[in-house]
C-alpha positions in Angstrom: 105.1 6.0 -30.3 106.5 5.4 -26.8 104.4 5.4 -23.6 105.7 8.8 -22.7 104.7 10.3 -26.0 101.2 8.7 -25.7 100.8 10.2 -22.3 102.0 13.6 -23.4 99.6 13.4 -26.4 96.7 12.5 -24.2 97.6 15.4 -21.8 97.7 17.8 -24.7 94.4 16.6 -26.0 92.8 17.1 -22.6 94.4 20.5 -22.3 93.0 21.6 -25.7 89.6 20.2 -24.9 89.5 22.1 -21.6 90.6 25.3 -23.2 88.0 25.0 -25.9 85.3 24.4 -23.3 86.6 27.4 -21.3 86.4 29.6 -24.4 82.8 28.5 -25.1 81.8 29.3 -21.5 83.5 32.7 -21.7 81.7 33.4 -24.9 78.3 32.6 -23.3 79.2 34.7 -20.3 80.2 37.7 -22.5 77.0 37.4 -24.4 75.0 37.5 -21.2 77.0 40.4 -19.9 76.4 42.3 -23.1 72.6 41.7 -22.8 72.6 42.9 -19.2 74.6 46.0 -20.2 72.2 46.7 -23.0 69.2 46.2 -20.6 70.7 48.5 -18.0 71.4 51.1 -20.6 67.9 50.9 -21.9 66.5 51.0 -18.3 68.6 54.1 -17.4 67.4 55.9 -20.5 63.7 55.1 -19.6 64.2 56.3 -16.0 65.9 59.6 -16.7 65.0 62.2 -14.1 61.9 64.1 -14.8 61.3 67.7 -13.7 61.2 68.2 -9.9 57.9 67.9 -8.2 57.0 68.3 -4.6 56.3 65.2 -2.6 54.0 65.3 0.5 55.8 66.1 3.7 56.3 63.1 6.0 56.6 65.0 9.3 56.0 68.5 10.4 59.1 70.7 9.7 60.7 68.0 7.5 61.5 69.3 4.0 60.0 67.3 1.1 62.0 64.9 -1.0 63.0 66.1 -4.4 62.4 64.1 -7.5 66.1 63.7 -8.2 67.0 62.3 -4.7 69.1 59.2 -5.0 67.7 56.1 -3.2 69.8 53.1 -2.8 68.0 49.8 -3.2 69.5 46.3 -3.3 67.5 44.0 -5.5 68.1 40.3 -6.0 68.4 40.0 -9.7 67.4 36.4 -10.5 64.3 37.8 -12.3 64.1 39.1 -15.9 65.0 42.7 -16.3 61.4 43.7 -17.4 60.0 42.3 -14.1 62.6 44.3 -12.1 61.8 47.5 -14.0 58.0 47.0 -13.4 58.7 46.5 -9.7 60.8 49.6 -9.5 58.2 51.6 -11.4 55.5 50.6 -8.9 57.8 51.6 -6.0 58.3 55.1 -7.5 54.6 55.7 -7.4 
């Protein structure tokens, strides 16, 4: 085997190793994304809108908020999903 062939073989070995590592990382990321998607689906089913109920007026003349009003909340999600759901439940009360 000449030096050129050895260099090419080493390059191909490195390329194959890199691609295999990339595939493993992608598999791990896909598993994590699937778990997050399942958790979000479960959370959305648990927090389906309930019948409307009146909320106390904040100011005179201001109409009360309805139970199906959408509130945007940005949450840093470096916590487990069950902790985030518990926090959101306490905020709803």
